[in-house]
N, CA, C and O atoms as CSV, one atom per row, in Angstrom:
chain,resi,resn,atom,element,x,y,z
A,1,MET,N,N,-143.050,-144.061,219.726
A,1,MET,CA,C,-142.869,-145.355,219.114
A,1,MET,C,C,-143.061,-146.442,220.176
A,1,MET,O,O,-142.749,-146.250,221.352
A,2,LYS,N,N,-143.578,-147.577,219.733
A,2,LYS,CA,C,-143.722,-148.738,220.601
A,2,LYS,C,C,-142.610,-149.720,220.243
A,2,LYS,O,O,-142.528,-150.192,219.109
A,3,LEU,N,N,-141.757,-150.023,221.215
A,3,LEU,CA,C,-140.536,-150.769,220.951
A,3,LEU,C,C,-140.425,-152.016,221.820
A,3,LEU,O,O,-140.623,-151.962,223.033
A,4,LEU,N,N,-140.107,-153.132,221.187
A,4,LEU,CA,C,-139.899,-154.389,221.878
A,4,LEU,C,C,-138.400,-154.681,221.893
A,4,LEU,O,O,-137.777,-154.806,220.839
A,5,LEU,N,N,-137.829,-154.788,223.078
A,5,LEU,CA,C,-136.394,-155.041,223.196
A,5,LEU,C,C,-136.100,-156.520,223.015
A,5,LEU,O,O,-136.703,-157.366,223.675
A,6,ASP,N,N,-135.178,-156.828,222.123
A,6,ASP,CA,C,-134.681,-158.186,222.025
A,6,ASP,C,C,-133.903,-158.467,223.313
A,6,ASP,O,O,-133.464,-157.540,223.993
A,7,THR,N,N,-133.739,-159.728,223.637
A,7,THR,CA,C,-133.098,-160.100,224.906
A,7,THR,C,C,-131.721,-159.476,225.052
A,7,THR,O,O,-131.414,-158.886,226.087
A,8,HIS,N,N,-130.890,-159.601,224.030
A,8,HIS,CA,C,-129.534,-159.059,224.158
A,8,HIS,C,C,-129.547,-157.540,224.275
A,8,HIS,O,O,-128.717,-156.979,224.991
A,9,ALA,N,N,-130.456,-156.865,223.598
A,9,ALA,CA,C,-130.531,-155.400,223.695
A,9,ALA,C,C,-130.910,-154.989,225.113
A,9,ALA,O,O,-130.350,-154.039,225.661
A,10,PHE,N,N,-131.860,-155.707,225.702
A,10,PHE,CA,C,-132.246,-155.450,227.092
A,10,PHE,C,C,-131.045,-155.630,228.023
A,10,PHE,O,O,-130.766,-154.775,228.863
A,11,LEU,N,N,-130.341,-156.750,227.863
A,11,LEU,CA,C,-129.187,-157.033,228.725
A,11,LEU,C,C,-128.066,-156.025,228.511
A,11,LEU,O,O,-127.513,-155.494,229.475
A,12,TRP,N,N,-127.730,-155.760,227.249
A,12,TRP,CA,C,-126.641,-154.826,226.973
A,12,TRP,C,C,-126.943,-153.437,227.515
A,12,TRP,O,O,-126.061,-152.772,228.058
A,13,HIS,N,N,-128.193,-153.000,227.367
A,13,HIS,CA,C,-128.551,-151.675,227.878
A,13,HIS,C,C,-128.495,-151.661,229.407
A,13,HIS,O,O,-127.937,-150.738,230.002
A,14,ALA,N,N,-129.066,-152.668,230.032
A,14,ALA,CA,C,-129.092,-152.724,231.501
A,14,ALA,C,C,-127.687,-152.811,232.095
A,14,ALA,O,O,-127.440,-152.300,233.188
A,15,GLU,N,N,-126.774,-153.454,231.380
A,15,GLU,CA,C,-125.405,-153.627,231.873
A,15,GLU,C,C,-124.453,-152.535,231.375
A,15,GLU,O,O,-123.275,-152.531,231.730
A,16,GLY,N,N,-124.965,-151.606,230.550
A,16,GLY,CA,C,-124.110,-150.540,230.029
A,16,GLY,C,C,-123.028,-151.056,229.098
A,16,GLY,O,O,-121.915,-150.530,229.087
A,17,SER,N,N,-123.341,-152.071,228.324
A,17,SER,CA,C,-122.364,-152.693,227.439
A,17,SER,C,C,-121.973,-151.779,226.285
A,17,SER,O,O,-122.826,-151.089,225.726
A,18,PRO,N,N,-120.687,-151.768,225.921
A,18,PRO,CA,C,-120.255,-150.996,224.759
A,18,PRO,C,C,-120.772,-151.585,223.443
A,18,PRO,O,O,-120.660,-150.945,222.398
A,19,GLN,N,N,-121.335,-152.797,223.481
A,19,GLN,CA,C,-121.900,-153.413,222.282
A,19,GLN,C,C,-123.218,-152.757,221.878
A,19,GLN,O,O,-123.688,-152.940,220.755
A,20,MET,N,N,-123.809,-151.997,222.790
A,20,MET,CA,C,-125.087,-151.335,222.523
A,20,MET,C,C,-124.860,-150.181,221.553
A,20,MET,O,O,-123.957,-149.368,221.749
A,21,SER,N,N,-125.673,-150.113,220.517
A,21,SER,CA,C,-125.508,-149.036,219.542
A,21,SER,C,C,-126.022,-147.711,220.095
A,21,SER,O,O,-126.883,-147.682,220.973
A,22,THR,N,N,-125.489,-146.631,219.575
A,22,THR,CA,C,-125.928,-145.298,219.981
A,22,THR,C,C,-127.393,-145.086,219.624
A,22,THR,O,O,-128.153,-144.533,220.419
A,23,THR,N,N,-127.794,-145.521,218.436
A,23,THR,CA,C,-129.188,-145.361,217.999
A,23,THR,C,C,-130.135,-146.097,218.933
A,23,THR,O,O,-131.145,-145.539,219.361
A,24,ALA,N,N,-129.812,-147.352,219.252
A,24,ALA,CA,C,-130.669,-148.136,220.146
A,24,ALA,C,C,-130.755,-147.475,221.521
A,24,ALA,O,O,-131.837,-147.395,222.101
A,25,THR,N,N,-129.646,-147.010,222.035
A,25,THR,CA,C,-129.637,-146.349,223.343
A,25,THR,C,C,-130.511,-145.099,223.318
A,25,THR,O,O,-131.276,-144.853,224.251
A,26,GLU,N,N,-130.399,-144.320,222.261
A,26,GLU,CA,C,-131.189,-143.087,222.164
A,26,GLU,C,C,-132.686,-143.356,222.175
A,26,GLU,O,O,-133.434,-142.639,222.840
A,27,VAL,N,N,-133.138,-144.376,221.449
A,27,VAL,CA,C,-134.581,-144.650,221.425
A,27,VAL,C,C,-135.059,-145.252,222.741
A,27,VAL,O,O,-136.204,-145.036,223.138
A,28,ILE,N,N,-134.198,-146.005,223.419
A,28,ILE,CA,C,-134.585,-146.576,224.711
A,28,ILE,C,C,-134.743,-145.483,225.766
A,28,ILE,O,O,-135.689,-145.522,226.553
A,29,VAL,N,N,-133.848,-144.525,225.792
A,29,VAL,CA,C,-133.917,-143.485,226.835
A,29,VAL,C,C,-134.873,-142.344,226.486
A,29,VAL,O,O,-135.135,-141.486,227.329
A,30,ASP,N,N,-135.391,-142.319,225.276
A,30,ASP,CA,C,-136.349,-141.283,224.869
A,30,ASP,C,C,-137.680,-141.540,225.583
A,30,ASP,O,O,-138.332,-142.553,225.327
A,31,PRO,N,N,-138.088,-140.630,226.476
A,31,PRO,CA,C,-139.311,-140.858,227.263
A,31,PRO,C,C,-140.595,-140.877,226.439
A,31,PRO,O,O,-141.641,-141.286,226.944
A,32,SER,N,N,-140.536,-140.445,225.192
A,32,SER,CA,C,-141.739,-140.479,224.358
A,32,SER,C,C,-141.993,-141.874,223.777
A,32,SER,O,O,-143.061,-142.127,223.219
A,33,ASN,N,N,-141.016,-142.778,223.906
A,33,ASN,CA,C,-141.175,-144.138,223.398
A,33,ASN,C,C,-141.714,-145.056,224.485
A,33,ASN,O,O,-141.407,-144.896,225.666
A,34,GLU,N,N,-142.520,-146.014,224.063
A,34,GLU,CA,C,-143.087,-147.010,224.970
A,34,GLU,C,C,-142.269,-148.289,224.810
A,34,GLU,O,O,-142.138,-148.808,223.701
A,35,LEU,N,N,-141.715,-148.803,225.921
A,35,LEU,CA,C,-140.815,-149.954,225.873
A,35,LEU,C,C,-141.490,-151.222,226.381
A,35,LEU,O,O,-142.230,-151.203,227.364
A,36,PHE,N,N,-141.215,-152.327,225.683
A,36,PHE,CA,C,-141.776,-153.624,226.038
A,36,PHE,C,C,-140.668,-154.673,226.056
A,36,PHE,O,O,-139.667,-154.559,225.348
A,37,LEU,N,N,-140.871,-155.694,226.880
A,37,LEU,CA,C,-139.985,-156.848,226.938
A,37,LEU,C,C,-140.876,-158.081,226.949
A,37,LEU,O,O,-141.845,-158.148,227.705
A,38,SER,N,N,-140.551,-159.042,226.119
A,38,SER,CA,C,-141.337,-160.272,226.058
A,38,SER,C,C,-141.086,-161.133,227.287
A,38,SER,O,O,-139.966,-161.196,227.794
A,39,MET,N,N,-142.135,-161.796,227.761
A,39,MET,CA,C,-141.956,-162.778,228.825
A,39,MET,C,C,-141.001,-163.874,228.357
A,39,MET,O,O,-140.354,-164.524,229.178
A,40,ALA,N,N,-140.910,-164.080,227.054
A,40,ALA,CA,C,-139.944,-165.044,226.520
A,40,ALA,C,C,-138.514,-164.618,226.872
A,40,ALA,O,O,-137.678,-165.466,227.186
A,41,SER,N,N,-138.231,-163.323,226.822
A,41,SER,CA,C,-136.898,-162.829,227.199
A,41,SER,C,C,-136.650,-162.989,228.694
A,41,SER,O,O,-135.553,-163.357,229.114
A,42,VAL,N,N,-137.673,-162.711,229.490
A,42,VAL,CA,C,-137.563,-162.861,230.945
A,42,VAL,C,C,-137.221,-164.325,231.268
A,42,VAL,O,O,-136.372,-164.608,232.113
A,43,TRP,N,N,-137.893,-165.229,230.584
A,43,TRP,CA,C,-137.681,-166.659,230.775
A,43,TRP,C,C,-136.298,-167.077,230.262
A,43,TRP,O,O,-135.591,-167.834,230.927
A,44,GLU,N,N,-135.916,-166.583,229.084
A,44,GLU,CA,C,-134.606,-166.918,228.508
A,44,GLU,C,C,-133.473,-166.515,229.447
A,44,GLU,O,O,-132.533,-167.281,229.660
A,45,ILE,N,N,-133.565,-165.326,230.000
A,45,ILE,CA,C,-132.522,-164.848,230.914
A,45,ILE,C,C,-132.476,-165.729,232.163
A,45,ILE,O,O,-131.392,-166.080,232.629
A,46,ALA,N,N,-133.642,-166.090,232.710
A,46,ALA,CA,C,-133.694,-166.954,233.892
A,46,ALA,C,C,-133.041,-168.299,233.599
A,46,ALA,O,O,-132.277,-168.816,234.415
A,47,ILE,N,N,-133.338,-168.859,232.445
A,47,ILE,CA,C,-132.752,-170.153,232.066
A,47,ILE,C,C,-131.239,-170.041,231.986
A,47,ILE,O,O,-130.519,-170.852,232.568
A,48,LYS,N,N,-130.758,-169.037,231.266
A,48,LYS,CA,C,-129.319,-168.917,231.033
A,48,LYS,C,C,-128.552,-168.576,232.308
A,48,LYS,O,O,-127.431,-169.046,232.500
A,49,VAL,N,N,-129.146,-167.765,233.178
A,49,VAL,CA,C,-128.507,-167.486,234.471
A,49,VAL,C,C,-128.512,-168.764,235.314
A,49,VAL,O,O,-127.517,-169.094,235.960
A,50,GLY,N,N,-129.633,-169.474,235.303
A,50,GLY,CA,C,-129.773,-170.688,236.098
A,50,GLY,C,C,-128.801,-171.793,235.727
A,50,GLY,O,O,-128.332,-172.527,236.596
A,51,ILE,N,N,-128.495,-171.916,234.441
A,51,ILE,CA,C,-127.552,-172.966,234.007
A,51,ILE,C,C,-126.121,-172.430,233.905
A,51,ILE,O,O,-125.220,-173.118,233.426
A,52,ARG,N,N,-125.935,-171.209,234.358
A,52,ARG,CA,C,-124.609,-170.562,234.400
A,52,ARG,C,C,-124.026,-170.284,233.016
A,52,ARG,O,O,-122.809,-170.214,232.850
A,53,LYS,N,N,-124.905,-170.127,232.027
A,53,LYS,CA,C,-124.455,-169.754,230.683
A,53,LYS,C,C,-124.362,-168.231,230.562
A,53,LYS,O,O,-123.718,-167.716,229.648
A,54,LEU,N,N,-125.003,-167.513,231.485
A,54,LEU,CA,C,-125.027,-166.056,231.480
A,54,LEU,C,C,-124.765,-165.553,232.893
A,54,LEU,O,O,-125.335,-166.052,233.863
A,55,THR,N,N,-123.894,-164.560,232.987
A,55,THR,CA,C,-123.624,-163.908,234.265
A,55,THR,C,C,-124.120,-162.469,234.171
A,55,THR,O,O,-123.808,-161.759,233.215
A,56,ILE,N,N,-124.889,-162.045,235.164
A,56,ILE,CA,C,-125.365,-160.661,235.220
A,56,ILE,C,C,-124.844,-160.016,236.499
A,56,ILE,O,O,-124.346,-160.700,237.393
A,57,SER,N,N,-124.964,-158.703,236.576
A,57,SER,CA,C,-124.301,-157.936,237.632
A,57,SER,C,C,-124.973,-157.979,239.004
A,57,SER,O,O,-124.458,-157.395,239.957
A,58,ALA,N,N,-126.094,-158.650,239.116
A,58,ALA,CA,C,-126.797,-158.758,240.398
A,58,ALA,C,C,-127.600,-160.050,240.381
A,58,ALA,O,O,-127.774,-160.650,239.320
A,59,PRO,N,N,-128.091,-160.489,241.531
A,59,PRO,CA,C,-128.968,-161.661,241.515
A,59,PRO,C,C,-130.143,-161.430,240.557
A,59,PRO,O,O,-130.633,-160.310,240.412
A,60,TYR,N,N,-130.581,-162.514,239.908
A,60,TYR,CA,C,-131.592,-162.425,238.849
A,60,TYR,C,C,-132.790,-161.563,239.224
A,60,TYR,O,O,-133.129,-160.637,238.487
A,61,ASP,N,N,-133.435,-161.843,240.346
A,61,ASP,CA,C,-134.662,-161.109,240.685
A,61,ASP,C,C,-134.407,-159.620,240.853
A,61,ASP,O,O,-135.195,-158.797,240.388
A,62,ARG,N,N,-133.319,-159.275,241.511
A,62,ARG,CA,C,-133.003,-157.854,241.719
A,62,ARG,C,C,-132.635,-157.181,240.396
A,62,ARG,O,O,-133.081,-156.068,240.116
A,63,PHE,N,N,-131.823,-157.856,239.590
A,63,PHE,CA,C,-131.409,-157.320,238.296
A,63,PHE,C,C,-132.624,-157.038,237.414
A,63,PHE,O,O,-132.765,-155.944,236.867
A,64,MET,N,N,-133.492,-158.028,237.282
A,64,MET,CA,C,-134.653,-157.893,236.396
A,64,MET,C,C,-135.617,-156.818,236.901
A,64,MET,O,O,-136.094,-155.996,236.119
A,65,THR,N,N,-135.899,-156.822,238.190
A,65,THR,CA,C,-136.810,-155.819,238.753
A,65,THR,C,C,-136.268,-154.413,238.536
A,65,THR,O,O,-137.001,-153.516,238.117
A,66,ARG,N,N,-134.990,-154.225,238.821
A,66,ARG,CA,C,-134.372,-152.906,238.656
A,66,ARG,C,C,-134.395,-152.458,237.197
A,66,ARG,O,O,-134.744,-151.312,236.913
A,67,ALA,N,N,-134.032,-153.338,236.271
A,67,ALA,CA,C,-133.969,-152.963,234.851
A,67,ALA,C,C,-135.368,-152.714,234.282
A,67,ALA,O,O,-135.575,-151.749,233.546
A,68,ILE,N,N,-136.314,-153.567,234.614
A,68,ILE,CA,C,-137.669,-153.410,234.075
A,68,ILE,C,C,-138.334,-152.160,234.618
A,68,ILE,O,O,-138.874,-151.365,233.849
A,69,SER,N,N,-138.303,-151.974,235.927
A,69,SER,CA,C,-138.970,-150.791,236.497
A,69,SER,C,C,-138.169,-149.520,236.246
A,69,SER,O,O,-138.749,-148.451,236.057
A,70,GLY,N,N,-136.860,-149.625,236.243
A,70,GLY,CA,C,-136.009,-148.453,236.036
A,70,GLY,C,C,-136.180,-147.806,234.678
A,70,GLY,O,O,-136.034,-146.591,234.542
A,71,TYR,N,N,-136.488,-148.605,233.674
A,71,TYR,CA,C,-136.675,-148.067,232.327
A,71,TYR,C,C,-138.147,-147.968,231.949
A,71,TYR,O,O,-138.478,-147.621,230.815
A,72,GLY,N,N,-139.028,-148.270,232.893
A,72,GLY,CA,C,-140.467,-148.182,232.612
A,72,GLY,C,C,-140.921,-149.179,231.563
A,72,GLY,O,O,-141.802,-148.878,230.757
A,73,ILE,N,N,-140.326,-150.360,231.566
A,73,ILE,CA,C,-140.632,-151.387,230.574
A,73,ILE,C,C,-141.887,-152.155,230.992
A,73,ILE,O,O,-142.072,-152.481,232.165
A,74,LYS,N,N,-142.734,-152.431,230.019
A,74,LYS,CA,C,-143.903,-153.278,230.248
A,74,LYS,C,C,-143.563,-154.678,229.740
A,74,LYS,O,O,-143.040,-154.835,228.637
A,75,VAL,N,N,-143.862,-155.683,230.545
A,75,VAL,CA,C,-143.601,-157.063,230.145
A,75,VAL,C,C,-144.826,-157.604,229.423
A,75,VAL,O,O,-145.941,-157.573,229.944
A,76,LEU,N,N,-144.594,-158.102,228.209
A,76,LEU,CA,C,-145.674,-158.696,227.412
A,76,LEU,C,C,-145.866,-160.155,227.805
A,76,LEU,O,O,-144.922,-160.940,227.725
A,77,PRO,N,N,-147.061,-160.529,228.225
A,77,PRO,CA,C,-147.301,-161.932,228.556
A,77,PRO,C,C,-147.340,-162.784,227.285
A,77,PRO,O,O,-147.563,-162.279,226.184
A,78,LEU,N,N,-147.120,-164.065,227.464
A,78,LEU,CA,C,-147.302,-165.011,226.364
A,78,LEU,C,C,-148.736,-165.508,226.440
A,78,LEU,O,O,-149.209,-165.902,227.506
A,79,ILE,N,N,-149.424,-165.489,225.309
A,79,ILE,CA,C,-150.813,-165.938,225.287
A,79,ILE,C,C,-150.957,-167.104,224.315
A,79,ILE,O,O,-150.083,-167.344,223.481
A,80,PHE,N,N,-152.049,-167.812,224.430
A,80,PHE,CA,C,-152.298,-168.994,223.605
A,80,PHE,C,C,-152.165,-168.673,222.117
A,80,PHE,O,O,-151.586,-169.457,221.365
A,81,GLU,N,N,-152.692,-167.540,221.692
A,81,GLU,CA,C,-152.640,-167.157,220.278
A,81,GLU,C,C,-151.200,-166.960,219.801
A,81,GLU,O,O,-150.899,-167.182,218.628
A,82,ASP,N,N,-150.312,-166.546,220.702
A,82,ASP,CA,C,-148.895,-166.435,220.339
A,82,ASP,C,C,-148.331,-167.807,219.991
A,82,ASP,O,O,-147.563,-167.948,219.039
A,83,CYS,N,N,-148.715,-168.810,220.761
A,83,CYS,CA,C,-148.222,-170.171,220.514
A,83,CYS,C,C,-148.760,-170.717,219.197
A,83,CYS,O,O,-148.048,-171.409,218.470
A,84,THR,N,N,-150.005,-170.410,218.895
A,84,THR,CA,C,-150.589,-170.842,217.626
A,84,THR,C,C,-149.863,-170.183,216.455
A,84,THR,O,O,-149.536,-170.846,215.471
A,85,ALA,N,N,-149.612,-168.881,216.563
A,85,ALA,CA,C,-148.896,-168.158,215.509
A,85,ALA,C,C,-147.449,-168.639,215.404
A,85,ALA,O,O,-146.897,-168.722,214.307
A,86,TYR,N,N,-146.848,-168.949,216.530
A,86,TYR,CA,C,-145.471,-169.440,216.567
A,86,TYR,C,C,-145.332,-170.714,215.739
A,86,TYR,O,O,-144.394,-170.862,214.955
A,87,GLU,N,N,-146.267,-171.618,215.923
A,87,GLU,CA,C,-146.232,-172.903,215.234
A,87,GLU,C,C,-146.287,-172.714,213.718
A,87,GLU,O,O,-145.762,-173.536,212.968
A,88,GLN,N,N,-146.914,-171.646,213.276
A,88,GLN,CA,C,-147.086,-171.405,211.843
A,88,GLN,C,C,-146.050,-170.445,211.250
A,88,GLN,O,O,-146.041,-170.225,210.038
A,89,LEU,N,N,-145.190,-169.880,212.076
A,89,LEU,CA,C,-144.194,-168.917,211.604
A,89,LEU,C,C,-143.170,-169.619,210.712
A,89,LEU,O,O,-142.581,-170.622,211.116
A,90,PRO,N,N,-142.954,-169.097,209.500
A,90,PRO,CA,C,-141.983,-169.752,208.598
A,90,PRO,C,C,-140.545,-169.568,209.091
A,90,PRO,O,O,-140.246,-168.661,209.868
A,91,PHE,N,N,-139.685,-170.436,208.628
A,91,PHE,CA,C,-138.252,-170.343,208.909
A,91,PHE,C,C,-137.572,-169.756,207.682
A,91,PHE,O,O,-137.662,-170.337,206.601
A,92,PRO,N,N,-136.887,-168.609,207.819
A,92,PRO,CA,C,-136.217,-168.026,206.651
A,92,PRO,C,C,-135.042,-168.882,206.179
A,92,PRO,O,O,-134.715,-168.904,204.992
A,93,ASP,N,N,-134.419,-169.578,207.111
A,93,ASP,CA,C,-133.324,-170.478,206.788
A,93,ASP,C,C,-133.129,-171.422,207.968
A,93,ASP,O,O,-133.754,-171.250,209.014
A,94,GLN,N,N,-132.286,-172.389,207.806
A,94,GLN,CA,C,-132.068,-173.380,208.868
A,94,GLN,C,C,-131.283,-172.820,210.052
A,94,GLN,O,O,-131.231,-173.449,211.109
A,95,ASN,N,N,-130.676,-171.657,209.888
A,95,ASN,CA,C,-129.857,-171.093,210.955
A,95,ASN,C,C,-130.652,-170.324,211.999
A,95,ASN,O,O,-130.150,-170.079,213.096
A,96,HIS,N,N,-131.869,-169.943,211.681
A,96,HIS,CA,C,-132.627,-169.122,212.628
A,96,HIS,C,C,-133.749,-169.933,213.259
A,96,HIS,O,O,-134.904,-169.857,212.841
A,97,ARG,N,N,-133.392,-170.703,214.264
A,97,ARG,CA,C,-134.360,-171.546,214.946
A,97,ARG,C,C,-134.464,-171.192,216.425
A,97,ARG,O,O,-135.050,-171.954,217.194
A,98,ASP,N,N,-133.913,-170.062,216.839
A,98,ASP,CA,C,-133.950,-169.674,218.248
A,98,ASP,C,C,-135.405,-169.477,218.682
A,98,ASP,O,O,-136.082,-168.585,218.171
A,99,PRO,N,N,-135.892,-170.295,219.616
A,99,PRO,CA,C,-137.307,-170.214,219.994
A,99,PRO,C,C,-137.674,-168.884,220.662
A,99,PRO,O,O,-138.807,-168.421,220.530
A,100,PHE,N,N,-136.741,-168.279,221.365
A,100,PHE,CA,C,-137.031,-167.012,222.034
A,100,PHE,C,C,-137.149,-165.881,221.009
A,100,PHE,O,O,-138.060,-165.058,221.094
A,101,ASP,N,N,-136.231,-165.841,220.044
A,101,ASP,CA,C,-136.318,-164.835,218.977
A,101,ASP,C,C,-137.622,-164.975,218.208
A,101,ASP,O,O,-138.263,-163.978,217.874
A,102,ARG,N,N,-138.008,-166.202,217.931
A,102,ARG,CA,C,-139.238,-166.433,217.165
A,102,ARG,C,C,-140.468,-165.941,217.926
A,102,ARG,O,O,-141.397,-165.414,217.314
A,103,MET,N,N,-140.489,-166.102,219.247
A,103,MET,CA,C,-141.626,-165.595,220.028
A,103,MET,C,C,-141.608,-164.070,220.055
A,103,MET,O,O,-142.666,-163.443,220.021
A,104,ILE,N,N,-140.436,-163.474,220.115
A,104,ILE,CA,C,-140.324,-162.017,220.059
A,104,ILE,C,C,-140.894,-161.505,218.734
A,104,ILE,O,O,-141.592,-160.491,218.710
A,105,ILE,N,N,-140.604,-162.190,217.653
A,105,ILE,CA,C,-141.141,-161.817,216.340
A,105,ILE,C,C,-142.662,-161.892,216.351
A,105,ILE,O,O,-143.335,-160.970,215.891
A,106,ILE,N,N,-143.205,-162.986,216.875
A,106,ILE,CA,C,-144.664,-163.154,216.949
A,106,ILE,C,C,-145.293,-161.996,217.713
A,106,ILE,O,O,-146.288,-161.426,217.263
A,107,GLN,N,N,-144.732,-161.645,218.851
A,107,GLN,CA,C,-145.316,-160.578,219.655
A,107,GLN,C,C,-145.172,-159.217,218.985
A,107,GLN,O,O,-146.068,-158.381,219.097
A,108,ALA,N,N,-144.074,-158.983,218.297
A,108,ALA,CA,C,-143.909,-157.724,217.566
A,108,ALA,C,C,-144.961,-157.607,216.474
A,108,ALA,O,O,-145.562,-156.549,216.287
A,109,LEU,N,N,-145.177,-158.705,215.753
A,109,LEU,CA,C,-146.191,-158.697,214.698
A,109,LEU,C,C,-147.588,-158.517,215.284
A,109,LEU,O,O,-148.389,-157.749,214.751
A,110,ARG,N,N,-147.883,-159.209,216.362
A,110,ARG,CA,C,-149.204,-159.144,216.999
A,110,ARG,C,C,-149.544,-157.725,217.459
A,110,ARG,O,O,-150.659,-157.244,217.258
A,111,ASP,N,N,-148.567,-157.069,218.078
A,111,ASP,CA,C,-148.833,-155.779,218.702
A,111,ASP,C,C,-148.323,-154.572,217.912
A,111,ASP,O,O,-148.378,-153.445,218.404
A,112,GLY,N,N,-147.826,-154.799,216.691
A,112,GLY,CA,C,-147.338,-153.695,215.868
A,112,GLY,C,C,-146.153,-152.967,216.479
A,112,GLY,O,O,-146.098,-151.738,216.476
A,113,LEU,N,N,-145.198,-153.740,217.008
A,113,LEU,CA,C,-144.031,-153.163,217.676
A,113,LEU,C,C,-142.799,-153.241,216.785
A,113,LEU,O,O,-142.637,-154.190,216.017
A,114,SER,N,N,-141.943,-152.250,216.889
A,114,SER,CA,C,-140.626,-152.329,216.278
A,114,SER,C,C,-139.717,-153.050,217.261
A,114,SER,O,O,-139.916,-152.963,218.473
A,115,ILE,N,N,-138.723,-153.759,216.747
A,115,ILE,CA,C,-137.791,-154.493,217.601
A,115,ILE,C,C,-136.474,-153.747,217.690
A,115,ILE,O,O,-135.927,-153.306,216.679
A,116,ILE,N,N,-135.975,-153.610,218.897
A,116,ILE,CA,C,-134.626,-153.093,219.088
A,116,ILE,C,C,-133.729,-154.315,219.199
A,116,ILE,O,O,-133.800,-155.067,220.170
A,117,GLY,N,N,-132.885,-154.503,218.189
A,117,GLY,CA,C,-132.013,-155.664,218.198
A,117,GLY,C,C,-131.072,-155.694,217.023
A,117,GLY,O,O,-131.316,-155.062,215.995
A,118,VAL,N,N,-130.007,-156.424,217.179
A,118,VAL,CA,C,-128.953,-156.484,216.178
A,118,VAL,C,C,-129.176,-157.603,215.154
A,118,VAL,O,O,-128.574,-157.575,214.081
A,119,ASP,N,N,-130.011,-158.569,215.458
A,119,ASP,CA,C,-130.165,-159.770,214.626
A,119,ASP,C,C,-130.877,-159.470,213.303
A,119,ASP,O,O,-132.060,-159.128,213.316
A,120,PRO,N,N,-130.186,-159.589,212.161
A,120,PRO,CA,C,-130.812,-159.310,210.864
A,120,PRO,C,C,-131.870,-160.341,210.472
A,120,PRO,O,O,-132.624,-160.112,209.526
A,121,SER,N,N,-131.940,-161.459,211.173
A,121,SER,CA,C,-132.964,-162.472,210.879
A,121,SER,C,C,-134.370,-161.922,211.093
A,121,SER,O,O,-135.323,-162.407,210.483
A,122,PHE,N,N,-134.507,-160.920,211.950
A,122,PHE,CA,C,-135.820,-160.318,212.190
A,122,PHE,C,C,-136.371,-159.662,210.923
A,122,PHE,O,O,-137.586,-159.599,210.733
A,123,ASP,N,N,-135.491,-159.180,210.069
A,123,ASP,CA,C,-135.901,-158.441,208.877
A,123,ASP,C,C,-136.762,-159.280,207.929
A,123,ASP,O,O,-137.630,-158.734,207.248
A,124,PHE,N,N,-136.541,-160.575,207.875
A,124,PHE,CA,C,-137.285,-161.473,207.003
A,124,PHE,C,C,-138.792,-161.380,207.243
A,124,PHE,O,O,-139.588,-161.561,206.322
A,125,TYR,N,N,-139.171,-161.100,208.483
A,125,TYR,CA,C,-140.578,-161.122,208.868
A,125,TYR,C,C,-141.289,-159.783,208.674
A,125,TYR,O,O,-142.471,-159.667,208.997
A,126,GLY,N,N,-140.602,-158.785,208.161
A,126,GLY,CA,C,-141.216,-157.498,207.908
A,126,GLY,C,C,-141.397,-156.639,209.135
A,126,GLY,O,O,-142.136,-155.655,209.101
A,127,VAL,N,N,-140.735,-156.996,210.218
A,127,VAL,CA,C,-140.792,-156.202,211.443
A,127,VAL,C,C,-139.738,-155.103,211.340
A,127,VAL,O,O,-138.610,-155.366,210.922
A,128,THR,N,N,-140.088,-153.891,211.711
A,128,THR,CA,C,-139.100,-152.815,211.722
A,128,THR,C,C,-138.106,-153.091,212.834
A,128,THR,O,O,-138.485,-153.316,213.983
A,129,ARG,N,N,-136.833,-153.071,212.481
A,129,ARG,CA,C,-135.767,-153.330,213.446
A,129,ARG,C,C,-134.898,-152.092,213.569
A,129,ARG,O,O,-134.484,-151.492,212.577
A,130,ILE,N,N,-134.637,-151.730,214.807
A,130,ILE,CA,C,-133.797,-150.560,215.089
A,130,ILE,C,C,-132.508,-151.056,215.713
A,130,ILE,O,O,-132.516,-151.832,216.668
A,131,TRP,N,N,-131.423,-150.600,215.165
A,131,TRP,CA,C,-130.131,-150.876,215.777
A,131,TRP,C,C,-129.197,-149.789,215.383
A,131,TRP,O,O,-128.032,-149.801,215.781
């Protein structure tokens, strides 16, 4: 399976959080699955660590390098076509306006990836969500 980790799923797994579901953990550690992380998530984490809204267990660069390479994750770049699709992505309701989640949805749709994440808002877009 080709799996795109939502930001919180990436963080919870890397930090060994008890909030991580057993199902999500099993698919992440299964070596037959291909794991991806959006550059939007990489950027979101940098922003939140930088403004002190998020604390992680190591300095940002070391934490990210260790988690990405340790799990064999491929980082998906943001491309111009993603931005074009983003602008046209419908809003299921007024509550789901998170720009990072919306870019994750665009990339999942573009590359035929399932999303590992807890957010039920992803379901509106027809993306397979594992949690």
